[in-house]
C-alpha positions in Angstrom: 116.0 97.7 85.8 115.8 99.8 82.6 113.1 97.4 81.4 111.1 97.8 84.7 111.5 101.6 84.4 110.3 101.5 80.8 107.3 99.3 81.8 106.5 101.7 84.7 106.6 104.7 82.4 104.3 102.9 79.9 101.8 102.1 82.6 101.8 105.7 83.8 101.4 107.0 80.3 98.4 104.7 79.8 97.0 106.0 83.1 97.7 109.6 81.9 100.0 110.2 84.9 102.7 112.9 84.4 106.1 111.8 85.6 109.2 113.6 86.7 112.3 114.1 84.6 114.9 111.4 85.2 117.4 112.3 87.9 121.0 113.1 86.8 124.0 111.5 88.4 124.9 114.9 89.9 121.4 115.1 91.6 121.7 111.5 92.9 125.2 112.4 94.4 123.8 115.5 96.0 120.9 113.5 97.5 123.4 110.9 98.9 125.7 113.7 100.3 122.8 115.7 101.8 121.6 112.6 103.8 125.1 111.2 104.4 124.3 108.0 102.5 127.2 105.8 101.3 125.3 104.8 98.1 121.8 103.9 96.9 120.8 100.3 96.1 121.6 99.8 92.4 118.0 99.1 91.3 116.7 102.2 93.2 119.4 104.3 91.6 118.5 103.0 88.2 114.8 103.6 88.8 115.6 107.3 89.7 117.7 107.6 86.5 114.8 106.3 84.4 111.6 107.3 86.2 112.2 109.5 89.3 108.6 109.4 90.5 105.5 111.3 89.5 105.6 114.9 88.5 104.7 117.4 91.2 101.8 119.5 89.8 99.0 121.6 91.3 96.8 118.6 90.9 97.3 115.4 92.9 98.9 112.7 90.7 98.3 109.1 91.6 97.8 105.8 89.9 94.5 103.9 89.9 95.2 102.5 93.4 95.7 106.0 94.8 99.5 105.5 95.0 101.7 108.6 94.5 105.4 108.0 93.8 107.6 110.8 95.1 110.5 112.2 93.2 114.0 113.1 94.2 114.5 116.6 95.9 116.7 118.8 93.8 116.4 122.4 94.9 117.4 123.2 98.5 113.9 124.0 99.6 112.7 120.6 98.4 114.9 118.9 101.0 112.8 120.3 103.8 109.4 119.7 102.1 107.2 117.3 104.2 105.6 115.6 101.2 106.1 114.9 97.5 109.9 114.4 97.7 111.8 111.3 98.8 112.8 111.9 102.4 113.7 110.2 105.6 110.8 108.5 107.3 111.0 110.8 110.4 109.8 113.6 108.2 106.9 111.8 106.5 105.6 109.3 109.0 104.4 110.7 112.3 104.7 107.4 114.2 108.4 107.1 113.2 110.9 105.9 115.8 114.4 107.3 115.5 115.8 104.0 114.4 113.5 103.8 111.4 113.8 107.5 110.6 117.5 107.2 109.9 117.3 104.1 107.6 113.9 104.2 105.9 113.3 106.7 103.2 109.7 107.3 101.9 109.4 107.1 98.1 105.6 106.8 97.8 102.3 107.1 99.7 98.8 105.8 99.4 95.7 108.1 99.5 97.5 111.3 100.5 99.6 109.7 103.2 97.1 107.1 104.4 100.3 105.0 104.7 103.7 105.4 103.1 106.1 103.1 101.3 109.8 103.3 102.2 113.1 101.8 101.1 115.8 100.9 103.5 118.9 102.9 102.6 121.2 101.8 105.5 124.0 99.8 103.9 124.9 98.4 107.3 121.4 96.9 107.7 120.8 93.3 106.6 117.5 94.7 105.1 119.3 97.2 102.8 117.2 97.9 99.7 114.1 96.3 101.1 110.7 98.0 100.9 108.4 98.5 103.9 104.8 99.8 104.4 104.7 102.5 107.1 101.4 102.2 108.8 100.5 102.1 112.5 103.5 101.9 114.9 105.9 99.5 113.2 107.1 99.3 109.6 106.0 96.1 107.8 108.6 94.8 105.3 106.6 93.9 102.1 109.4 93.2 99.7 113.1 92.1 99.9 114.1 94.6 97.2 112.9 97.6 95.2 113.1 95.6 92.0 110.9 92.8 93.4 108.4 95.5 94.7 108.2 97.1 91.2 107.7 93.7 89.5 104.7 93.0 91.7 103.5 96.5 91.4 103.5 96.2 87.6 101.7 92.9 87.6 99.1 93.8 90.3 99.3 97.2 92.0 96.8 96.4 94.6 98.7 93.2 95.7 102.0 95.1 95.8 100.7 97.6 98.3 97.8 96.0 100.2 98.6 92.2 100.5 99.3 91.0 104.0 102.5 89.3 102.9 103.4 90.1 99.3 107.0 89.0 100.0 106.0 85.4 99.5 105.0 86.1 95.9 108.1 88.1 95.3 110.7 85.4 96.0 111.0 84.7 92.3 110.3 87.8 90.2 108.8 87.1 86.8 111.3 87.2 83.9 110.4 89.7 81.3 
């Protein structure tokens, strides 16, 4: 995952996107405790330790496909912020049903919340670690894992977020 994180940082540097400071282990533990999570998927935890989303600034930061990656909340007031910080889906997705709101956590959005991207953080779920697009009334699973999602994002950002069924292309992530 470190290689993926490095590639992501390189892409964002090339696009002149400011990124957040890497999360510390203490910050990750605080996030897990705050939301009563047993543990984060290893590749998502590694991503946060290397990248931790785009930096929150007065200007809107996004990539060339209008995707903004949110960072980990650190200060107490950030845990109640509606946008910009990784949070349960019920806070960032107005169509959210309670079931999804407890297991899906938004980590990115497209075009100032045109739709959101979320990771399943429920260890009891057989979709633990998968990535879904939150749009309309039902989440659409678009990747079996965060690592597969990032692989596709780094190869073709538009395909990673807009394709009808990008999972088919993610079955065998490219070796780098």
